[in-house]
N, C-alpha and C positions, 0 to 999 in steps of 0.2 A: 360398406365396401371392403370390410375386413374379413373376407371369406378365406380360410385356410385351404379349402379344396381348390380354389382357383389358382392359388399360388403353387400348389402341388402339382397340378395339371400342367402349368406352364413349366415348372422344373422338369418334369418327365419328358416334355417335348424337346426342351433344350438338351437334356441329357442324351436323348436318342439322336438328335441332330449332330451333336458333337462326336458321338460314337460313329455315326456313318461318315463323317468328315475324316475321322482318324482312320477308318477302314480304307477310304479312297487314297488318303495320304500314304498308307502302308502299301498299297498295291503300286502306287507310283514309284515308292523307294525300291520295292522288290524288282521293278522293271529297270532300275538304274537311272532314273531321270534326274536325281538329285546328287548323285555321286556319294551316297551314303552306303554303309555296309548292308548286305542283304539281310543279316539277322536283325538290324534295327527296323527294317520293314515288317518283318514278322512280328516283332515286339508291338509295333503300332496296330498291326491287324488284330492281335490278341486283345490288346487293351480296347480297341475300338468295338470289337464284338461283344466284349464284356460290358461296355458302356452303352451299347445299343440294345442288347437283349437281356442281360443278367440283371444289371442294376435297376432298371425300372420295375422288374418283377419283385426284386428284394424290397425296394422302397414301398411298393403298393401293399405288399404283406405286412410291412412294419406299420404303415399308416392306416390299415384296416381297423374299422371299429370292432369292439368285442361283440361277440354274439349275445343276444339277451338270454 
């Protein structure tokens, strides 16, 4: 049960989930629901989008096995 692919798959799913949660939190901040500045919501949005879309692609390219 020591398969690195399973751990990587779980990590990618968790990373995407956290990214989506940050995007939703950023949207709520930009709407003024928490009393935080508008720019902090934009920062959360950018970090969330990067975590949900960019980071999983970068990690899968890094983990890809070399072609024979």
